[in-house]
DRENKOLMI-162961 format. One line per field, with one value per residue (C-alpha): x, y, z; residue number from 1. Coordinates in nm, 2 decimals. Example, Ala and Ser with C-alpha at 12.3 -4.5 7.8 and 13.67 -1.06 7.14 Angstrom:
residues 2
X = (1.23 | 1.37)
Y = (-0.45 | -0.11)
Z = (0.78 | 0.71)
i = (1 | 2)
END
This chain:
residues 149
X = (-2.22 | -1.96 | -1.58 | -1.31 | -1.04 | -0.75 | -0.91 | -1.24 | -1.57 | -1.72 | -2.07 | -2.09 | -2.38 | -2.23 | -2.28 | -2.11 | -1.90 | -1.76 | -1.38 | -1.24 | -1.02 | -1.33 | -1.49 | -1.17 | -1.12 | -1.46 | -1.69 | -1.46 | -1.22 | -0.90 | -0.70 | -0.36 | -0.43 | -0.37 | -0.53 | -0.25 | -0.35 | -0.69 | -0.57 | -0.39 | -0.05 | 0.12 | 0.04 | -0.02 | -0.35 | -0.21 | -0.37 | -0.35 | -0.64 | -0.58 | -0.21 | -0.18 | -0.13 | -0.42 | -0.48 | -0.78 | -0.85 | -0.98 | -1.10 | -1.48 | -1.57 | -1.79 | -1.49 | -1.32 | -1.63 | -1.52 | -1.14 | -0.91 | -0.80 | -0.50 | -0.43 | -0.13 | -0.31 | -0.26 | 0.07 | 0.27 | 0.02 | 0.19 | 0.54 | 0.66 | 0.51 | 0.69 | 1.02 | 0.94 | 0.85 | 1.16 | 1.38 | 1.20 | 1.29 | 1.65 | 1.70 | 1.51 | 1.31 | 1.03 | 1.10 | 0.76 | 0.60 | 0.30 | 0.36 | 0.50 | 0.19 | 0.16 | 0.53 | 0.53 | 0.23 | 0.39 | 0.71 | 0.52 | 0.33 | 0.66 | 0.83 | 0.53 | 0.53 | 0.91 | 1.11 | 1.44 | 1.39 | 1.66 | 1.73 | 1.53 | 1.24 | 1.24 | 1.25 | 0.96 | 0.74 | 0.83 | 0.67 | 0.49 | 0.60 | 0.79 | 0.80 | 1.09 | 1.30 | 1.37 | 1.40 | 1.76 | 1.65 | 1.34 | 1.54 | 1.79 | 1.51 | 1.34 | 1.68 | 1.72 | 1.37 | 1.44 | 1.76 | 1.58 | 1.29)
Y = (-0.32 | -0.59 | -0.54 | -0.80 | -0.72 | -0.94 | -1.23 | -1.22 | -1.07 | -0.80 | -0.67 | -0.31 | -0.07 | 0.28 | 0.57 | 0.51 | 0.82 | 0.72 | 0.71 | 0.36 | 0.45 | 0.50 | 0.18 | -0.01 | 0.15 | 0.23 | -0.02 | -0.33 | -0.26 | -0.29 | -0.03 | -0.10 | 0.16 | 0.50 | 0.84 | 1.09 | 1.41 | 1.33 | 1.50 | 1.22 | 1.37 | 1.18 | 0.81 | 0.68 | 0.55 | 0.36 | 0.02 | -0.18 | -0.21 | -0.48 | -0.45 | -0.07 | 0.16 | 0.40 | 0.66 | 0.53 | 0.86 | 1.01 | 0.69 | 0.66 | 0.30 | 0.26 | 0.30 | -0.01 | -0.24 | -0.53 | -0.47 | -0.69 | -0.48 | -0.56 | -0.39 | -0.42 | -0.69 | -0.93 | -0.81 | -1.11 | -1.35 | -1.23 | -1.37 | -1.03 | -0.87 | -1.12 | -1.02 | -0.65 | -0.69 | -0.90 | -0.63 | -0.36 | -0.56 | -0.62 | -0.25 | -0.14 | 0.10 | 0.21 | 0.48 | 0.61 | 0.36 | 0.57 | 0.58 | 0.23 | 0.04 | 0.27 | 0.25 | -0.13 | -0.16 | 0.09 | -0.11 | -0.43 | -0.29 | -0.16 | -0.50 | -0.69 | -0.46 | -0.44 | -0.71 | -0.53 | -0.16 | 0.10 | 0.36 | 0.60 | 0.35 | 0.33 | 0.71 | 0.74 | 0.48 | 0.55 | 0.90 | 0.85 | 1.09 | 0.98 | 1.24 | 1.06 | 1.08 | 0.71 | 0.74 | 0.60 | 0.29 | 0.26 | 0.26 | 0.01 | -0.22 | -0.20 | -0.28 | -0.58 | -0.71 | -0.68 | -0.88 | -1.16 | -1.17)
Z = (-0.29 | -0.26 | -0.23 | -0.27 | -0.02 | 0.06 | -0.13 | 0.06 | -0.04 | 0.19 | 0.14 | 0.25 | 0.29 | 0.24 | 0.01 | -0.33 | -0.29 | 0.05 | 0.04 | 0.04 | 0.34 | 0.56 | 0.44 | 0.52 | 0.86 | 1.00 | 0.83 | 0.80 | 1.09 | 0.88 | 1.05 | 0.90 | 0.62 | 0.77 | 0.73 | 0.66 | 0.47 | 0.31 | -0.01 | -0.19 | -0.13 | 0.15 | 0.06 | 0.41 | 0.28 | -0.01 | -0.10 | -0.42 | -0.66 | -0.92 | -0.84 | -0.88 | -0.58 | -0.52 | -0.25 | -0.06 | 0.11 | -0.22 | -0.40 | -0.40 | -0.29 | -0.60 | -0.83 | -0.69 | -0.67 | -0.87 | -0.82 | -0.62 | -0.33 | -0.12 | 0.21 | 0.44 | 0.64 | 0.35 | 0.20 | 0.34 | 0.17 | -0.16 | -0.23 | -0.35 | -0.04 | 0.18 | 0.03 | 0.07 | 0.44 | 0.50 | 0.34 | 0.55 | 0.86 | 0.75 | 0.68 | 0.99 | 0.78 | 1.02 | 1.27 | 1.37 | 1.13 | 1.04 | 0.66 | 0.64 | 0.53 | 0.23 | 0.16 | 0.17 | -0.06 | -0.31 | -0.31 | -0.36 | -0.66 | -0.81 | -0.78 | -0.92 | -1.22 | -1.25 | -1.08 | -1.14 | -1.11 | -1.16 | -0.90 | -1.13 | -1.13 | -0.75 | -0.72 | -0.96 | -0.78 | -0.42 | -0.39 | -0.06 | 0.21 | 0.52 | 0.80 | 0.96 | 0.64 | 0.60 | 0.22 | 0.20 | 0.40 | 0.19 | -0.13 | 0.01 | 0.11 | -0.23 | -0.39 | -0.16 | -0.23 | -0.60 | -0.57 | -0.40 | -0.65)
i = (1 | 2 | 3 | 4 | 5 | 6 | 7 | 8 | 9 | 10 | 11 | 12 | 13 | 14 | 15 | 16 | 17 | 18 | 19 | 20 | 21 | 22 | 23 | 24 | 25 | 26 | 27 | 28 | 29 | 30 | 31 | 32 | 33 | 34 | 35 | 36 | 37 | 38 | 39 | 40 | 41 | 42 | 43 | 44 | 45 | 46 | 47 | 48 | 49 | 50 | 51 | 52 | 53 | 54 | 55 | 56 | 57 | 58 | 59 | 60 | 61 | 62 | 63 | 64 | 65 | 66 | 67 | 68 | 69 | 70 | 71 | 72 | 73 | 74 | 75 | 76 | 77 | 78 | 79 | 80 | 81 | 82 | 83 | 84 | 85 | 86 | 87 | 88 | 89 | 90 | 91 | 92 | 93 | 94 | 95 | 96 | 97 | 98 | 99 | 100 | 101 | 102 | 103 | 104 | 105 | 106 | 107 | 108 | 109 | 110 | 111 | 112 | 113 | 114 | 115 | 116 | 117 | 118 | 119 | 120 | 121 | 122 | 123 | 124 | 125 | 126 | 127 | 128 | 129 | 130 | 131 | 132 | 133 | 134 | 135 | 136 | 137 | 138 | 139 | 140 | 141 | 142 | 143 | 144 | 145 | 146 | 147 | 148 | 149)
END
């Protein structure tokens, strides 16, 4: 099967039910997407498929064949992603950093769908877990990125 990831086509020979996370990390060597819980609960493995955040740890690769997949490796190629990353740096969001690729992609998806979210919109969209508890900084960074959009 063939996947379109970060604007490039990648032929992969894997079982159709292989989780996308393992194809990204083990088959293609894109290690920016992290394994967290393996149960679709934490969001460390979040990537975008056709602009929507998905949990790659439970997404069978066959279900995204034909979709445009974006990983953290290409987020700054997107103008909204650039603003999100800049806001993350300005607010010094990462502490341990483990969840941040999923957080940044979730914020990018939110702002691409809603350029001026309310605090309630941010709370609804930003559901990934952060074991360091940087939720206040994450919210501030999303607000800043929205203001510059």
